[in-house]
C-alpha positions as CSV (number, residue, x, y, z in Angstrom):
1,M,85.1,139.5,11.3
2,E,86.1,142.6,13.1
3,K,85.0,146.0,11.8
4,I,87.9,148.1,10.4
5,T,87.5,151.8,11.0
6,P,89.9,154.6,9.9
7,A,93.0,155.1,12.0
8,F,93.0,158.8,11.6
9,L,90.2,161.4,11.8
10,N,91.6,163.8,9.2
11,N,93.4,163.4,5.8
12,N,93.2,159.6,6.1
13,V,94.7,157.7,3.1
14,P,93.7,154.1,3.4
15,V,96.1,151.5,1.9
16,V,95.2,147.8,2.0
17,F,97.5,144.9,1.3
18,S,97.0,141.1,1.5
19,A,100.1,139.1,2.4
20,N,101.8,136.3,4.2
21,D,105.4,135.6,5.3
22,N,106.4,134.9,1.8
23,Y,105.5,138.4,0.7
24,V,107.0,140.3,3.6
25,P,110.1,141.4,1.6
26,L,108.0,142.8,-1.2
27,L,105.7,144.4,1.3
28,A,108.7,146.0,3.1
29,T,109.9,147.4,-0.3
30,T,106.4,148.8,-1.0
31,L,106.1,150.4,2.4
32,A,109.6,152.0,2.0
33,S,108.4,153.5,-1.4
34,I,105.2,154.8,0.2
35,I,107.2,156.5,3.0
36,E,109.6,158.0,0.4
37,N,106.8,159.4,-1.6
38,S,104.4,160.4,1.2
39,S,103.2,163.8,2.2
40,V,103.4,165.1,5.8
41,S,99.9,166.6,5.2
42,N,98.3,163.1,4.9
43,N,97.9,160.3,7.3
44,Y,98.5,156.8,5.9
45,D,96.3,154.1,7.3
46,I,98.0,150.9,6.2
47,I,96.1,147.6,6.7
48,V,97.6,144.2,6.0
49,L,95.1,141.4,5.5
50,M,97.2,138.4,6.5
51,T,97.0,134.7,6.8
52,S,100.4,134.1,8.5
53,I,102.9,136.8,9.1
54,S,105.2,135.9,12.0
55,D,105.5,138.2,15.0
56,E,109.1,138.8,14.1
57,N,108.2,140.0,10.6
58,Q,105.4,142.2,12.0
59,V,107.9,143.8,14.3
60,K,110.3,144.4,11.3
61,L,107.5,146.0,9.3
62,R,106.4,148.2,12.2
63,A,110.0,149.3,12.6
64,L,110.0,150.8,9.1
65,L,107.2,153.2,10.2
66,S,108.4,153.9,13.7
67,N,109.7,157.4,12.9
68,H,106.6,158.5,11.1
69,S,103.7,159.7,13.2
70,N,101.4,160.0,10.2
71,F,101.5,156.3,9.5
72,S,99.4,153.5,11.1
73,L,100.1,149.9,10.4
74,R,97.6,147.3,11.4
75,F,97.4,143.5,10.7
76,V,94.1,141.8,10.3
77,N,94.0,138.0,10.3
């Protein structure tokens, strides 16, 4: 198992989910809510523990965060 280290050095807020392709719509809604309620003074380190999220769905989820430099989205199989 790979070691997961913080994505940001300062003001790191870790958020961990577990999901597969069936939960991507719910995960997308949750990410949108986090973005809406986030603070620019914090860095959000989002980690998704996954069993099978398609490349297409990973791209879609990353697109939600593409305009937010204080967000990191990582997928761990």
